[in-house]
N, C-alpha and C positions, 0 to 999 in steps of 0.2 A: 569576929571582927576581921573585916579584910584591910591590910595596910597596902600603901603603894611605896616603892623605894626607889628614889632616882638616883643614878650613880653620879649626878652632877652635883658639886658642894659649891656654895657660894658663902664668901667671908661674913661667919657671924650668924648665919642662918643653917638652923637643922633641918638637912632635905633628907635625913635618915629615914624616914617613915614613907617616902614617896618613891616608886619607881617604874620605868618604863616597861616593867614586865607585868604591871598588873592586870592588864586586859587578858593574859593567859591565865591568869590566879583566878580572876573573875569568872573567865569561861569556866576553868576548871570546879570552880566553886558552883557555879548554874548547872555544870553535867552532874553534881554531886548530889543534888538535891534530889530525895529518894522519894520520887513521886509514885512508884507502883510498890517500891518496898515498906513506903509507910503505910500504905493502904493496905497491902497483906498483913503487916504485924496487927493493924488493930483490929480487921474484919476477924481474924482468925480467933481472937480473944473473946468474940460473941456469937459466931457461927454455928458452933455446935451446939446451943441451947434448944434447938429446934428437933424436933418430931421425928421413927420408925413404925412401919405399918404394923410391927409384931416384934417381940423379943428375937424371934429366930432370923429376922430381916432386916440387916444392918445396911445403909446406903450414905454415900457420901457425894460430895461435890469437890472438884479440884479448884482450890481459890484462885489461884495464880490465871487458871484459863478463865475464869469468871471474870477477873479482874481487867485482864488485857483483850479479851474478847467483847465487852461490854461496850456500846455505842458511845455512852456518855462518856467514859473514861479518855477514848480518843479525842473526843470532842474538848473534855474540860482540860486535858494535857495540850493541845494544841491552843487555847486561848490563853492558858498559864504561859506557855514557852514564848507566847507574841509579847506578854505583859513583861515577863522578865527580862526579854531582849531588849524592849524599848527602854526599862529603866535601866540597863546594863549600857544602853546607847548613851544616855545621858550623862552617866558618869563618865563614860570614855571622852564625851566632848570638853567637860570641865576640865579633864585630866591634861587633855590636850593644850586646852587655852593657856593650862597653869606651865606646861612645860614650854611653849611658845614665848612667855613673858620671862619664864628663866632662861631662856637661850638669848634672849634681847638684853636683859640684865648683865649677863655674863660679858656681852660684847661691849656694853657701854660703861661697866664700871669703873674701868681705868679713867674715863673722865668726868666721873662723877665727884663732886664734892662728899667729904665726911660725913655732913647733913643729909645730903640726897641719898649716899649710899645706905644710910641707916633707915630713912623712910621706906627706901624700896626695898630691903631686907623685910621690914616689917611687914610691908603689904604683901610679898610673897609669904611668908610665914603665916598669917594671917589665913590668906586664901588655902595654904596648904592644909590648915586645920579644920577650915570648912567644908573641903573635899572629903576629908576623912570622916567628917561628922554626919555628912550626906549620904556615903557610902555605906556607914552602919544603919542608918537610916532605911536607905533601901534596901539592904538584904534583911534587916528585920522584917520589912512590908512582905516582901519575896517569900518569906519563911510562913509569915502570917497566912498569905493567900494560898501558897500550897496546903496549909493545914485545913484551910476554908474548902477548897475545891475536892481535897482527899475526902474529907467527911461527907460531901454531899454525895459521892460515889458508895462509900461504904453504908450510907442511911437507905440509898436505892436498893444495893445487894441485899441487905440485910431483911429490909420490909418484905421484898419479893420473896426471898426464901421461906420468911416467916409464914406468909398467907399461901404459897406453894403446899408448904408441909401441913398445913392447916386444910386446905383443898384435897390433898390426896391422903390425908389420915396418917400420916406418919407422925411418930413421937420424937424421932432423933433424925437432924441430918447431919453427918458429921463434916467437918472441912478438911481437907488434905492441902497442905503447903508445898510438898515436897522435900521436907526436914525432918521427915521420920516421924511423924505423929500417926501416919497409917502406914504400917511396912508393907502389907499387901492385901490387896482387894479384888475379887472376881470383876470381871468387864461388867457383869449384869449390875452390879449394885453401884457403878458410877452414873450419878444424873447430872453430871456438867453440862452434856450439850442440850439436854432438853430444859434443864433451867435456864442456861444461856440464851436458847431459842426465844423461851417466854419473856426473858427479863429483856432482850432486846426489842420484841415485838410491844410490850408495855411502854417502853422508851418510845418507840416510833409513834405511838399513840400521842404523845404529849406536844 
């Protein structure tokens, strides 16, 4: 959950969960969304189930290069960023309006009656809760969208490698992710560029 915390305090109103620093927190949260990492983590668990021409010839693909080099990944990420930024802008707008109302209240509260003070505080407090609830919903939606676009990229890569392995009579194609699952391999066993070329050619036809 993302919370906003305002330094301004108003009598009788709990503003401890709102902050003018919320934009930086949200931006940081947005940047932390593991678009490439989440794809790599999932695809690695299934990519090694496919296809070697013989027991003496082991081949592999660089998973990270496939992900970053795949045209659909770039398109999907651009669309995802656009949606995420739009949702973040909506939150920014709501908080900016709330802050304006809070400042106006602080200027006027000396001239307000006890009844008016109580009413204004309740209104500000209710709006604060609504903003926090909306923020939570937006963050959940962003995460769901990230998962959705990630899965489409994973499916494309896995499906292509499966067909590539069958067409070229491989029994196994390993997936290297740069975390030590393949410590050494001769360059001749690296199919990454060939697979990536075919993967993008397949995507361009769609």
